[in-house]
N, C-alpha and C positions, 0 to 999 in steps of 0.2 A: 517439547518432548524431553523427558528426562533422560541423562545418559548414563544413570545409575544402572547396575545389573539388578535385576529381580532378587528378590532376598534369598531364595533357594540356590542360586547360582553364586551368591556372594559367599554363601557358607561353603559351597563346595570348592570354589577357585579362590576365595580369601580377597584380600584388596588388590586392586590393580597396581602393578609396578610403579614406582616413581619415575618422572623421566630423569630425575637426578640421582637415580640409584647407582650402585656402584658398578662398573663395568667389569666384563670378564677378563682377567689378565690373557694377554697375547703371546704366543711363543712362535719362534721362527724354527722350520724345519730346514736344516742344512744338510745339503748333500756334499759328501767329500771325495776327493780324486779316487778313481777306482782303476785297478789294472786289468779290469775286464775289456773287451773289445769295444769301441767306441760306439758302434751301431746298436749293440745291445743296451747301453747306456740310454740312447735316446728312445727305443723301443719302451723300455722301463719308465721312463718319464711321461712319454705318451700315454702309455697304458694306466699308470697310477695317478699322475698329475692332471690328466686330460688336457695336456700341452698340445699346441700345433706343432707340426714338424719344424718349422723356424724357430719356436720358442724352445722347444726341447733341445735342439741342436744348440742353440745360444747357451743354455744352462750347462749341457754337457761340456761345450768347449771351456765356459768361465769354470767350472770344476776342474777340468784338465790342466789349465793355465795358470790358476792361483790356488789350486789345492782344494778349495770348497765353493759353493754356491748358495744362495738362498732360493729354496724352491717356493715356499709359501709361509704365511703367518696365520695362524689360526689357535684355538683354544687348545689346551693342554691334552686333552684325551685324543682329539683328532690327530695333533702333532705326534703322539707316542704311537698312534695306529699306522701313520706315515712312515715312522721309522722302523717298525716291525716289518711293514710291507716291503720297504727297502731292503731290509736285511734278509728278508726270505729270498729276493729276487738276487741276492749276492751283492749287493752294494752297500757301502758304509753311510749313514746319516745318523744325525744327533738333532737334540732339542735345545734350544737356547731361549731363556726371556728376551722379550723384545726390548 
C-alpha cells in the first residue's frame, strides 16, 4: 500500500514536513521574585502552569531565594501568553531565548 496522500489531499495540505526540517525556537518563561504573599504565588503557579502543590511550592521558594525561577520552556507565543497571565495575576515574569 502506498503511503502517499491522494492527489486532492496533497494539493490541500501540500508536502509533508521533512523530519530534518527546522525546529521551532524555544523560549524560557522566568518568574521573578514577588512582594506578594507566598501562598498566592503558589496558587497562581498551580492555576496557570498546572503544577502540583509540591512543584509550585518549590518554584515559589526558588524565585523567593534566588530572585527568579524557570517556570517552563515553550514556543514564543505561548511564552508571551504566560507572561501576560502572570502579569494580570500581579506577578512579574519575562521571556528569554533558550
